[in-house]
C-alpha positions in Angstrom: 124.6 99.1 75.3 121.7 96.6 75.3 120.7 95.1 78.7 118.2 92.5 79.5 116.9 91.5 83.0 115.6 88.3 84.3 113.6 88.2 87.5 112.6 85.1 89.4 112.3 83.5 92.8 114.9 81.0 94.0 115.3 79.1 97.3 118.1 80.7 99.3 121.5 79.1 98.5 119.9 76.5 96.2 119.7 78.0 92.8 120.4 75.6 89.9 121.1 75.8 86.2 117.7 74.1 85.6 114.4 76.0 85.1 113.7 78.8 85.4 117.2 80.4 85.4 119.1 78.0 83.1 116.8 78.2 80.0 116.4 82.0 80.4 120.2 82.7 80.7 121.3 80.1 78.1 120.6 82.3 75.0 122.5 85.2 76.4 125.9 83.5 76.1 127.1 84.0 79.6 128.7 81.6 82.1 125.6 80.2 83.7 127.6 78.3 86.4 129.3 81.6 87.5 125.9 83.3 87.7 124.4 80.4 89.8 127.4 80.4 92.1 127.1 84.1 92.8 123.4 83.9 93.4 123.9 81.1 95.9 126.6 83.0 97.6 124.4 86.1 98.0 121.3 84.1 99.1 123.1 81.7 101.5 121.6 83.4 104.6 118.1 82.8 103.2 118.1 79.0 103.3 114.6 77.6 103.3 113.1 80.8 102.0 112.0 82.0 98.6 114.1 85.0 97.6 113.5 87.4 94.7 116.5 87.6 92.3 117.2 89.9 89.4 119.9 89.1 86.9 120.8 92.0 84.5 122.9 91.1 81.5 124.8 93.4 79.1 124.2 91.5 75.8 127.2 93.1 74.2 129.9 92.7 76.9 128.3 89.6 78.5 128.8 91.2 81.9 126.1 90.7 84.5 124.8 92.1 87.7 122.8 90.3 90.4 120.5 92.1 92.8 118.8 90.2 95.6 115.5 91.2 97.2 114.7 90.3 100.7 111.6 88.9 102.4 109.8 91.3 104.9 111.5 91.7 108.3 108.6 89.9 109.9 109.2 86.8 107.7 112.9 86.8 108.6 112.0 87.1 112.3 109.6 84.1 112.1 112.3 82.1 110.3 114.9 82.8 113.0 112.4 82.2 115.8 111.1 78.9 114.2 107.5 80.0 114.2 104.9 80.3 111.4 103.6 83.7 112.5 103.7 86.2 115.3 101.4 86.4 118.3 97.7 87.4 117.8 98.0 89.1 121.2 101.6 90.4 121.3 101.2 92.3 124.6 100.0 89.4 126.6 101.3 86.3 124.7 104.9 85.8 123.7 105.5 83.1 121.1 109.3 82.9 120.9 112.6 84.3 122.0 115.5 85.5 120.0 119.2 86.1 120.9 120.7 89.4 120.0 122.9 87.6 117.4 119.8 86.6 115.5 118.5 90.1 115.6 121.9 91.4 114.3 121.7 88.8 111.5 118.3 90.0 110.4 119.3 93.7 110.6 122.2 92.9 108.2 120.0 91.1 105.8 117.6 94.1 105.7 120.2 96.8 106.0 119.4 98.4 102.6 115.7 98.9 103.5 116.0 99.9 107.2 115.9 103.5 108.3 118.6 103.2 111.0 121.8 105.1 110.3 124.1 102.6 112.0 124.2 99.0 113.3 122.6 100.1 116.6 119.7 101.9 114.9 119.0 99.0 112.6 119.1 96.4 115.3 116.6 98.5 117.4 114.4 98.8 114.4 114.2 95.0 114.0 113.6 94.6 117.8 110.7 97.1 117.4 109.2 94.7 114.8 109.7 91.8 117.3 107.7 93.8 119.9 104.7 94.0 117.5 104.9 90.2 116.9 105.0 89.1 120.5 108.6 87.8 120.2 111.0 88.4 123.0 114.7 89.3 122.7 117.2 88.0 125.2 114.5 86.6 127.4 112.7 89.9 127.8 109.9 91.9 126.2 111.5 93.5 123.1 111.0 97.1 124.4 113.0 96.2 127.5 115.9 94.9 125.4 115.9 98.2 123.5 116.3 100.0 126.8 119.2 97.6 127.6 120.9 98.5 124.3 120.5 102.2 125.1 122.3 101.5 128.4 125.2 99.9 126.6 124.4 96.2 126.8 125.4 94.1 123.7 127.6 97.0 122.5 130.5 94.9 121.3 128.3 92.3 119.6 126.3 94.9 117.7 129.5 96.9 116.8 131.2 93.9 115.2 128.0 92.4 113.8 128.2 89.1 115.6 125.6 86.6 114.2 126.8 83.1 115.2 125.2 81.1 118.0 126.5 77.9 119.7 124.6 74.6 119.5 123.8 75.0 123.2 122.3 78.4 122.7 120.2 77.2 119.8 119.0 74.3 122.0 118.0 76.6 124.8 116.1 78.8 122.4 114.1 75.8 121.1 113.3 74.8 124.7 112.1 78.3 125.4 109.9 78.4 122.3 108.2 75.1 123.4 107.7 76.4 126.9 106.1 79.6 125.6 103.8 77.6 123.3 102.7 75.5 126.3 102.0 78.6 128.4 99.9 80.0 125.6 97.8 76.8 125.3 97.3 76.7 129.1 96.3 80.3 129.3 94.0 80.0 126.4 92.3 77.0 128.0 91.9 79.0 131.2 90.4 82.0 129.4 88.0 79.8 127.4 86.8 78.0 130.6 86.2 81.2 132.4 84.5 82.8 129.4 82.1 79.8 129.0 81.2 80.0 132.7 80.4 83.7 132.3 78.3 83.1 129.1 76.4 80.3 130.8 75.7 82.4 133.9 74.3 85.2 131.8 72.2 83.0 129.5 69.2 85.0 128.1 70.9 88.4 128.7 71.6 90.7 125.8 74.8 90.2 123.9 76.2 93.6 124.9 75.8 92.8 128.6 77.5 89.4 128.2 80.3 91.1 126.2 80.8 93.8 128.8 81.1 91.1 131.5 83.7 89.2 129.4 85.7 92.4 128.8 85.6 93.2 132.5 86.9 89.7 133.2 89.8 90.5 130.9 89.0 87.8 128.4 91.1 88.4 125.2 89.0 89.8 122.3 89.9 86.9 120.0 88.3 84.4 122.4 85.3 86.7 123.0 84.7 86.8 119.2 85.0 83.0 119.0 82.7 82.1 121.9 80.1 84.9 122.1 76.9 83.9 120.2 75.9 86.0 117.3 73.2 88.5 118.2 69.8 87.5 116.8 68.1 90.1 114.7 64.8 91.3 116.2 61.7 91.4 114.1 61.3 94.7 112.4 64.9 95.6 112.8 66.9 96.7 109.7 68.1 93.7 107.8 65.7 91.3 109.7 63.9 88.7 107.7 60.2 89.4 107.3 57.8 87.7 109.6 56.0 84.7 108.3 52.4 85.3 107.4 49.8 83.4 109.4 
């Protein structure tokens, strides 16, 4: 039994008989159309994403097997949430909101690589990832939604694996995402204004003193790092440039 494997990336649900699959499969004497159809069926849930695909062909019997890799859970969460990345400050800033159906969908996509023993365990695992990304679930911080699941909420939806959302639900999610983005921009502007006032008021003070004042004012670290002037190296300090000769 001689087997040969072809590995490539395809866009979910949009594989074609053109390069790179067609030319690689052609010499093997198998039904390329059948292979493409099966790949598109297995990757349909990954539309708009690049998915790793492996086609293993038995060169004697012409039988083939298709295995589909999956993007990281974080990438699938971003795709469902319609954001490019998670929050840089997940505890304080939420960037999007997911419905439980979307979480169930992601947990089904990643079922082979999750540690949860059942649907409930896998769903909570994905929600845990949402927590670290600043993405809410069902309008709440993710850890609160896990508590709701433990109390029996969403039991029927998780048990049957419900993944479909109505057009109205999708519209509300988009509106919520835009509201969260606006809130983040407004809060950032407030933090920046406050931080600049503190820095101006402590002009001439040592960097560590200014930084302590910013931390005490609860300015996010990201903004502190962006606005706080770099500390000047003192003459004679390690790494300082030598003094110019008179």
